[in-house]
C-alpha positions, -999 to +999 in steps of 0.1 A: -061+012+123-034+023+100-025-003+074+008+001+054+008-021+023+034-028-004+026-028-040+048-052-062+044-088-051+016-079-027-012-059-044-001-070-079+022-098-092+058-086-092+065-075-128+085-045-121+090-021-139+057-029-153+025-034-133+016-071-128-019-085-127-038-080-094-033-107-068-065-125-059-083-109-031-060-080-026-083-052-040-114-067-023-096-068+010-083-033+007-118-020-002-132-038+028-106-022+051-115+012+037-152+005+043-144-003+079-127+031+084-090+019+084-066+042+068-042+029+041-007+039+033+010+027+001+045+016+013+066+007-017+101+011-031+086+024-064+096+060-072+089+085-100+119+091-122+126+117-149+120+088-175+089+072-159+064+077-132+066+043-115+051+054-082+023+076-098+014+046-121+010+025-091-012+049-072-034+055-103-036+017-108-051+014-074-073+045-076-088+030-109-099+000-088-114+022-060-084+021-035-073+055-022-044+059+001-042+084+030-005+087+023+022+073+000+056+064+014+051+087+042+031+090+075-005+101+073-007+139+077-018+150+112-006+116+128+016+122+159+047+109+140+041+131+109+055+162+126+089+147+131+097+156+095+121+126+092+127+116+056+128+080+047+106+050+041+098+039+075+062+048+082+040+042+113+014+016+109-005-008+131-003-035+104+022-040+076+012-061+046+042-072+024+051-101+003+080-107+026+058-108+057+045-138+076+010-135+061+013-127+024-019-144+013-048-120+011-074-146+021-055-151+053-052-114+059-089-108+056-095-136+082-074-118+108-097-087+108 
């Protein structure tokens, strides 16, 4: 499956523009998804700006904890929707994990798989 996951308020506590503390079970669950062959997309409103690399900081924060994303704010290269070339934040995924969603708690999400 392709799983799109938000960053602030979902993987880490929302402390934007800083990076908050990791949310309980978030990284363990993402690592489990990766071990099962699922593909992860980081799907966030963070962007790099001339003054600060907000998005790059988030990607590196996750990488330092073992989580690698197949794509960041775009469709996975080679996916049927990736050839459309549409710019925007809407990505194709089978599952979207976001603090605004119905299942924001990581322990509940892990139980769904």
